[in-house]
N, C-alpha and C positions, 0 to 999 in steps of 0.2 A: 728517229735516227736509224740511215742505214745500216752502220756501223761503225767496228773501229779497227784499225790494224794497219798495216802499209802497202797493204791490197788496194788500198782507198785510191780512187784514179783523186789527185788533187785538184783539179778543176770542178768536181763535186764533192769535196770533202766543206766540212765546215770552218775547219781548222786543223792545226798540227800541234803534237805537243812538241812543248818546249825541255820537255824531261823535268820539272821540277812539280811535283804534286805535294800535299798537304791533305791527309785523313785523321777523320776522328779514330778513337780509338779501338773502337769496334768494324770498321772498315777498316783500319789496319790489321786485327789480328783475323778478319776474314780473309785478307789480302795473303796475308804469313800459311794459314790455311790453303788456298788454294795453291799458291808457287809451292810449299811442303809436298802438297800432291801431284802436281804436276811436274816437278822436279823428280821426286823418290819413285813415285807410284807409276809415274806411267814415262819418264826416260825423257823428261822435255827439256834437256839442258839449254838447248841453243835458239831459244824461240825471241823474239821480243815481247818486253813484257805486259804488252799491248794485251795479247792474247787472256793471261791472264784477269786483269778489266774487262774483257769481252766475255767469258764465263762467270763474272762475277755479274755483271749488268745481264746478263739471260737469267742467271740465279738469283735476281729481285735487288743487287745490289746499287744504288744509286751513287750515280754522281756527276759533280754539276761542273761547267768550264768556268774558269774569269778569261775575260778579254784581255790580250794583253799588246794590241797590235799599237798603244802608244808607246810601248819600251822597248830600248833595241837587245831584242832577246829573240832569237830560233834556235831550233834541232838544228846541229850540224852533227852527220852521218857520213858526209863523205866530201873527198875536196870538191865537187862540183856545189855542195851545202857551201864552203866555206869560200868559197869565188863569193856568192852569192851573198852570205854574211858581208864581206869584205867591199862588195859593190855599193849595200845596203848602209854601212858606215862610214865610206867614203861621200856620200850622197848623191 
């Protein structure tokens, strides 16, 4: 894996998060610790949550992806994303 985050060129990406995640209890606890540290200790209040995933991966946490291409779902962060979603929906 090259990396994870908003800075990855979409043409080189293996996929895009649609913002739906499921975690085991152990990973949820690790995510809580990582977020707490990054927000309270390091003052990183306005960053994408994928930055915490990236740190967790670097520390050995394993994440698995689920292919959602067959479903009508995508992340919408901007008006351009909304236009793309609407165009997909319209067929």
